[in-house]
C-alpha positions as CSV (number, residue, x, y, z in Angstrom):
1,X,-40.2,-22.3,47.9
2,X,-42.3,-19.2,47.7
3,X,-42.5,-17.0,44.6
4,X,-41.1,-14.1,46.7
5,X,-38.0,-16.2,47.6
6,X,-37.5,-17.3,44.0
7,X,-37.8,-13.7,42.8
8,X,-35.3,-12.5,45.4
9,X,-32.9,-15.3,44.5
10,X,-33.1,-14.5,40.7
11,X,-32.6,-10.8,41.4
12,X,-29.5,-11.6,43.6
13,X,-28.2,-13.9,40.9
14,X,-28.7,-11.3,38.2
15,X,-27.0,-8.6,40.3
16,X,-24.0,-11.0,41.0
17,X,-23.7,-11.8,37.3
18,X,-23.8,-8.1,36.4
19,X,-21.2,-7.3,39.0
20,X,-18.9,-10.1,37.8
21,X,-19.2,-8.8,34.2
22,X,-18.6,-5.2,35.2
23,X,-15.6,-6.2,37.3
24,X,-14.2,-8.3,34.4
25,X,-14.6,-5.5,32.0
26,X,-13.0,-3.0,34.3
27,X,-10.0,-5.4,34.9
28,X,-9.6,-5.9,31.2
29,X,-9.7,-2.2,30.5
30,X,-7.3,-1.4,33.4
31,X,-4.8,-4.2,32.4
32,X,-4.8,-3.9,28.6
33,X,-6.0,-0.4,27.5
34,X,-3.1,2.0,27.8
35,X,-1.8,5.0,26.1
36,X,0.7,4.3,23.2
37,X,3.3,6.6,24.7
38,X,2.2,5.9,28.3
39,X,5.1,7.5,30.1
40,X,5.1,10.4,27.5
41,X,8.8,9.8,27.0
42,X,8.5,10.5,23.2
43,X,6.4,13.6,23.7
44,X,8.8,15.0,26.3
45,X,11.8,14.2,24.2
46,X,10.3,15.5,20.9
47,X,7.8,18.4,21.7
48,X,7.6,18.9,17.9
49,X,6.4,15.6,16.4
50,X,8.1,16.6,13.1
51,X,11.5,16.2,15.0
52,X,10.4,12.7,16.1
53,X,9.5,11.8,12.5
54,X,13.0,13.1,11.4
55,X,14.7,11.0,14.0
56,X,12.8,7.9,13.0
57,X,13.5,8.6,9.3
58,X,17.2,8.8,10.1
59,X,17.3,5.5,11.9
60,X,15.0,3.6,9.6
61,X,16.4,0.8,7.6
62,X,16.8,1.6,3.9
63,X,13.8,0.6,1.7
64,X,15.2,-2.1,-0.7
65,X,12.1,-1.9,-3.0
66,X,12.2,1.9,-3.5
67,X,9.3,1.9,-5.9
68,X,6.8,0.3,-3.5
69,X,5.3,1.5,-0.3
70,X,6.7,-0.3,2.7
71,X,5.1,-1.3,6.0
72,X,7.5,-2.2,8.8
73,X,5.8,-4.0,11.7
74,X,7.8,-4.1,14.9
75,X,6.7,-6.6,17.5
76,X,8.0,-7.8,20.9
77,X,7.4,-11.6,21.1
78,X,6.6,-11.2,24.8
79,X,3.7,-8.7,24.1
80,X,0.3,-10.3,24.6
81,X,-1.2,-7.5,22.4
82,X,0.3,-9.0,19.2
83,X,-2.6,-11.5,19.0
84,X,-5.1,-8.8,18.6
85,X,-3.5,-7.4,15.4
86,X,-2.4,-10.6,13.7
87,X,-5.6,-11.3,11.7
88,X,-6.0,-7.7,10.7
89,X,-2.4,-7.4,9.5
90,X,-2.8,-10.5,7.5
91,X,-5.9,-9.1,5.8
92,X,-4.1,-5.8,5.1
93,X,-1.2,-7.8,3.6
94,X,-3.7,-9.7,1.3
95,X,-5.4,-6.5,0.3
96,X,-2.4,-4.2,-0.3
97,X,0.4,-6.8,-0.9
98,X,0.6,-6.1,-4.6
99,X,1.6,-2.5,-4.1
100,X,3.1,-2.6,-0.6
101,X,5.9,-4.6,1.0
102,X,5.2,-5.8,4.5
103,X,8.2,-6.6,6.7
104,X,7.9,-7.8,10.3
105,X,10.8,-7.5,12.7
106,X,11.4,-8.1,16.4
107,X,12.0,-5.1,18.6
108,X,15.2,-6.7,20.0
109,X,16.6,-7.1,16.4
110,X,16.6,-3.3,15.9
111,X,19.6,-1.1,16.5
112,X,19.6,0.5,20.0
113,X,19.0,4.0,18.5
114,X,15.9,2.9,16.6
115,X,14.6,0.9,19.6
116,X,14.9,4.0,21.8
117,X,12.4,5.8,19.5
118,X,9.7,3.2,19.8
119,X,7.4,3.8,22.8
120,X,5.4,0.6,22.6
121,X,4.6,-2.4,20.4
122,X,3.1,-3.4,18.1
123,X,4.6,-0.5,16.3
124,X,4.3,0.3,12.6
125,X,6.3,2.5,10.2
126,X,5.0,3.2,6.7
127,X,7.2,4.5,3.9
128,X,5.8,5.8,0.7
129,X,7.4,4.7,-2.6
130,X,10.6,6.8,-2.7
131,X,11.2,6.4,1.0
132,X,9.3,9.2,2.7
133,X,8.0,8.3,6.2
134,X,4.2,8.9,6.3
135,X,3.2,7.0,9.4
136,X,4.7,6.0,12.7
137,X,2.7,4.5,15.5
138,X,0.3,1.8,16.6
139,X,-1.6,-0.5,14.2
140,X,-4.9,0.6,15.8
141,X,-6.7,2.1,18.7
142,X,-8.8,0.1,21.1
143,X,-8.4,-3.6,22.0
144,X,-9.7,-5.2,18.8
145,X,-7.9,-4.6,15.6
146,X,-10.3,-4.0,12.8
147,X,-10.9,-1.7,9.8
148,X,-13.0,0.5,12.1
149,X,-10.1,1.1,14.5
150,X,-7.1,0.8,12.2
151,X,-4.7,3.8,11.7
152,X,-2.6,1.7,9.3
153,X,-5.5,0.9,7.0
154,X,-6.3,4.6,6.7
155,X,-2.8,5.4,5.7
156,X,-2.7,2.6,3.1
157,X,-6.0,3.7,1.6
158,X,-4.4,7.1,0.8
159,X,-1.0,6.3,-0.8
160,X,-0.5,9.8,-2.2
161,X,-1.1,11.6,1.2
162,X,2.4,12.8,2.3
163,X,1.4,14.2,5.7
164,X,3.3,12.4,8.4
165,X,0.8,10.9,10.9
166,X,2.0,10.0,14.5
167,X,-0.8,9.1,16.8
168,X,1.1,8.9,20.1
169,X,-2.0,9.7,22.1
170,X,-3.9,6.6,20.9
171,X,-5.2,4.2,23.6
172,X,-5.4,0.5,23.0
173,X,-3.6,-2.8,23.7
174,X,0.1,-1.9,23.6
175,X,3.2,-3.2,25.5
176,X,5.5,-0.5,26.7
177,X,9.0,-0.7,25.3
178,X,11.0,-1.3,28.5
179,X,14.3,-1.4,26.7
180,X,13.9,2.2,25.5
181,X,13.9,3.6,29.1
182,X,17.3,1.9,29.8
183,X,19.1,3.2,26.7
């Protein structure tokens, strides 16, 4: 084999490898990275996000430990995105577990009215001590769930901040709540 042929073969191999990586990345992005409220059902139903927060507060289960902050994590067992947040949620529970109660529930176990207010999973609600809702939305943005992309960690770091945060425009790995569109 001549050097010219070897050079051409290596270049072709490198281009094929690059094309395969780019295609895989595009496929991954197209398949897993979606908007949290992808069909904008919540934004259309509640043009004022404060009204959405009030509806969630009304449907939320009572906080049995009224003096502690509470994180309610709603998951759909069929959602492949749960695996990206598991380690991060466990780390948050270790770090904030002395001052915060962490509860996990299945989407299907919630009352229909509450389920209809959840656009996608994994979904998180955070109540301050005393019961005020301060966060409703995804655990994070992006595919990986880390301190750098975590909405939840930001809320837990500021326990006295009472401003309700609802990042419905976040993009990441979320599974649309199909049961909400049929209720």
